[in-house]
N, C-alpha and C positions, 0 to 999 in steps of 0.2 A: 658720873652720870651719863656722860655723852656717849662713851663706849657702850653702855648698857642700852640706850635707846637705838643705836645704830644696829645692834645685834637684833633687835625685836623687828625692826622695819625690813631688813634684808631678807630673812627667811620668808615672810609673809609675802613679799614682791616676787620672789623666785618662785613659790608655790602657786600664786595666781596666774602667772603669765603662761607656763606650759600647759595648764589645764584649759584656760579660756581660749586661746588661740586654735588648737585643734578642733574644740568644739565648733567654732565659728565656721572653719574651713569646711567641714564634714557637712554641716547644714547647708552651705551655698552649694556644695557639689551635689548635693541630693536634690536640691531645688533646681539646678540646670538639668539634671537627669529627667526629673518629673517633666520638665517643660518640653524637652526633646523626645520623650517617649509617651506615645498616646496611651491612655487607659486600655487594659486588656479587657477587663469585664464588659464596659459598654460596647466595644466592638464585637464581642461574641454575641451580646444581645441583639445587635443590629443586623448581624449575619443571619441570626436564626429567624428574625422577622422577615428578611428578604426571602428566604427559603419556604416560608409558610405557604402551603398550597390550599387556596380557597376553594377550588373545585373538589367535589364530592362524588362518591359512586352514585350512578344513576339509580333512582328508585324503580322498583319494578313497574313497568307499563303494561297494563292488560289491553290497551286500545288496540284495534287492528292496525298492522303494518300495511304500507303501501305495496302493491304487488309489481309495479313496473320495473324491469331490470334497468339498473343504473348504466348509462353509456353515454354516447355522444351522437346527436343527429348531424347528419351531413351539413345542414344549413347553418349549424353553429360551430363549424370548423372552417378555419382558413384552407384556401386550396392547396397548401403544402403539407398538410397534415394528413398521415396515413393511419387510421387506427385500425388494429388488428386484434384477435382473439376477444371479439365481442366488447371491444373498448377497454380491455385489460392492459394493453400495450399502446402507447401513441409513439410514432416515428414521424420524422419530417424529411422531406425532400432536401438534398444537400448538393445538387448540381444545377448548372445554368443559371447561377446567380441567386438561386433559392436559398443558398448557404447564409446568405446576409439577412434575410427576412425572418422576422420572429413569427413563429406557428402559434395559433391560439385554438383552443376548443373549450367549449362550455358544456357541462353536462345537463342531461335531459331531467333531472330530479332536483329541486331546489328546496330550501327550507324556509319556513315563515314563522315557526315557533319551536321552543325546545332547545336541546343542546346535542349536537351531532358533529361526526368527524370524517375524514377521508384521508388516505395515505397516497404519497407518491415517492417512487424510488428511482433514482437514475441507474439504469442497467447498461447504458452504453454511452460512452463520452467520444464524440468525434472531433477531428482536427481537419476540417477541409481546407484545401490550399487554393491559392489564386496563382494565376500566371505570373512570372517573375517581372513583368513590366507594370504590375500594378503599383501606384504611388503610394508610399509609405504613410503619408498623412491620413489616408482613409483607414478607420478603425477595422480590425480584423474581425472575422466570423466567429468570435469567441463563445465558448459554452455560456448558456444562460437559462435559468429556470425560475418561473414566477408561479407561486400556488396561492389561491386565494378563493374569492366569492365574488359575483356581479350579479346585476339584475338582467332579467331577460331583455334580448334585444340591444344590449349595450356592445360596443365595439369588441371584435374578437381578439385584438392585440390588447391584452390586460395592462391597463395603466394608460389607456389612450383617452379615458373620460373619468369623471368623479363618481361614476355608478359602479365602481369596484375597488376592491382592496386585496392587497397580497403582500406575501413575504418573498423575498428573492433569495438566490443562493449565494449572494454576496453579503448577506446579513443585515439586509434592510427591509424595511416595511413602508408601503406606500398606500396612500388614498389618491386615486387617480394619478395624476402626474406629481403630486407632492410626496416625495420620497425621503425617508428619515434614516441615515445610516446608521449602523450600530443597534438597531432596535432588536436584533436577534443574534443568532450566530451562523456563521457560514455552514453549507453543507455541500457534500460531493456525492460521487458514485458509492452505491451499495449502502447507502445510509437511508433508513426508512423515515420519512417526514411526515408527521400528522398535523394536519390543519384542523382545529377545533373552532366550531362556531357555536357561541352561546347566545341564544335569544331568549333564554328563561327568564321571566321578568323577576322571579323570586330569588335568583342567584346574585350573590354579590359582585359576580363578573357578567352581569347581564349586558347585552349588546356589545360583545367584545369578540375578538379572534385571537387564538393562541397558536404558536408553533412548538412542536416537540420532535426532537431527534432520537431516534431509537428508543422511545419510550420515555425521554427525559425532557423536561421543560427547557426551551432555549430562548424564550421571549417572555416578557411580561404580558398580560392581557392587553391587547390594543383595542381602544375604543373605535367603534364603527362611527362614522360621521353621522349627524342627525338626518342627513337627506336619505340615509338607507334605513333609517327605523321604520319599522312596520312594514317594510318590503320583503318578498321572497328573494332569497339569495341562493345562486346556483353555483355549485363547484365550478372553478375557472383555472385553466392551466395555459401558460404561455412559456415557449421553450425554443431553443435553438442549439443546433449542434449536439443534441443529445437524444436518446431514446429512453422512454419512461413506462415503468410499471405503474399502474393506477389501481387502487384498491378502495372500492366504496363499500365493501362489506361482503359478508356479514361478520367475519371475524377480523381483528387487526393483525398485521404483520408483527408489530411491537406493541404490547400491552403498555397502557399509560399508568401512572400510579394510581389511578382510580378508573373505574368502569365507566364506559361511554359508548352509547350506541352509535353505529355508523350510519351513513346516508341510506344505505340498502334497507336498513331496519326502522326507518324513519316511520313514525305513526301517520296513517293517511291524514289525520286533522292538522299535522305539523308540515305536511309536505305540498309541494305544487309540481305537477308534472308538465313538461313542455313536449306537447304531441308532436310528432313528425307529420305534418300535413301533406299528405300525398295528393297529388292532382286527381280529380274525380274520373278522369278518362285515361289515368295512367301516363299522361304526356306532360313533360315540363316545357316551359315556354322559352324559347330564344328569340328575344325581341331585337330587331335591326332597325333603329331609328333611321330615317332619310331626312335630311334637312340641308339647307345651304350653310356654308360656314359663316361663322360670325353673325349668326341670326338667333342667338339666344339658346342654342341647341343644349348647352351644358347646364344653363338655368332650368331649362325643362326637365333635364335628366335628374338634377337634385330634388326638385319637387316630386317627381315620379317616384324616386327612391325613398323619400321620406313618407309617402303615403303606401308604398309597397315594398316594405322591409325585407321581404323573402327573396327579392331579386338581387342577384351579385353583378356588380359592374365589371365589365372587362374593358379596360382601356389603359393607355399609357399614363393618363393622369392618375388614375387608381394605383397604378404601379409605384409612381413615385410617392403618393400618400403613403403607401404601405411601407416604402423604404424610410420615410421620415419618422414613421412610428417605430421603426426598428433601430433608429440611432444613427442613420446615415445622413448627411447634410442635405437640406433642402436645395433643389436646383432651380435655377432661374434661366429664362430664355424660351423661346420658342412660343407655341400656342398650347392652349388645353388639349387640343387634337393631336399635336405632335409636339410635345415639350422636349426640351435638350436633355440628353443623358450625358453627364460629364462627372461621374463619380471617381474617376481614375482607377476603375475596376474593369477589366476586360469583359468579363462575363455579364456586368451591367451595361457597359456603354456600347457593346457590339449587338445589343438587344437580344441576348440569349435568353433573358428572362421573359421576354415576350414570347419567344418560341416555345419556352417550358410551359407557360400558361396555356398557349394555345393546344398544347398537346395534353395538358392534364384536365382542362375544363370539361371537354367531351366525355371523360371517363365517370366524372362525378355528375349524378343526375340532380340538377336543380335549376331553377329559373335563372336566366342570364339577361343582362342587356349589353349587347356589344357595341360600345360606342366608338366607332370609327368614322368620323364625318366624311372624310375624303373617300375612303375605301368603300363605304356604304353607298356612294354616289355612282362609284365606276362599276359597271355589270360585271367585268371579268373579275374584278377583285372581290365583288360581293358573292359572286359564284363559289370562288375559293373558300370564302368564309363559310358559306352554307354547308359546303361538303364536310367541313369537320364536325358538324352536328348531323351526321347522317342516320344516327341510331333511331330506332323506332320510338323510343321513349321522348324524343324531342319533337316539338311543333314549332316551326319557324315562321315567325309574323313580322312582316314589315310595318313599321310605324311612321307615317308621315307627319313631321313636325313643323307646323307654319303658324305665324301670327305673333302677336306680341307676348311674353311671359306675363303671368299674372301679378308678378311684382316688379 
């Protein structure tokens, strides 16, 4: 009986062992593989959802379109901007320290409702150089482009205040000084960049801006801050060391995946025009304040400019503010009238920048306040200043500043 029972047990054990072990091993391996490899189908669905375009073709609009040619008024451009071809090309000065300053230009037609776009293309990339004795710690005059929108009267260096939004050539998006990197994709020369502003309350992308490169979306719709809701927004461009082609309409350089009207074709009801207010007698004013040093002169100037935003301040203080807005370190020392220039850049520190401004300002007709406290008190220096503005379209006015400031 013992041999018979042994014969039955052994075959059963041998049969069960080789079948059970491989089955358990395969199951564990598959489990590990499933944990390491993400499911393919959900990923595909997620990708499809990301690529879904919520912007649709513009409906036919029979309302009359605004008739003003889109361009740039001189008062809405920094002094280093050279608009050509009726505003279709923007260039900047790149000598005498100007290569370090950001140029800014705001268009004359803004949008308060609807959905519209404009395009910008880098057509020339410059690499200005500085003398060999420049200190390496100072940032180079690298190429830079910012394209977006701002309110009327906001600072011309886009990004200086929370009254504007922009995409930049490094792939960022900013609301005023708050910049988010990686919000879009980088862009460079010969690429057509379209900025779309959606103020259509019925759209799922209402109150947003988007960026497109050569007709393809390269950013998600970026929400406008609530402080800009309900306000007219004007196309605004800031740049350095490049020349730009600007297209406001009526046809895009690169079509988007959906039809969209351009700024030039905006309905009159959706647009706001910033008129270039020419002086009644054809003469722009050159105001020369005359005051004693350290008697509240610059306090008076700040109040005057707040009440008269059409005037451009010409002073060393203003040059340093402009340099700080362009990314150069703030300078310390000296006075408001004669601050110290110690950037480590020869064309900045030897006051070539001031000489460039003195040469450029008389060419551009606009209202100026020449704030040189010491020079304005000395007859010989005041005479030299006035000779720079000898053109017939300038009227020179001396303004005596005395008394306590209002605040």
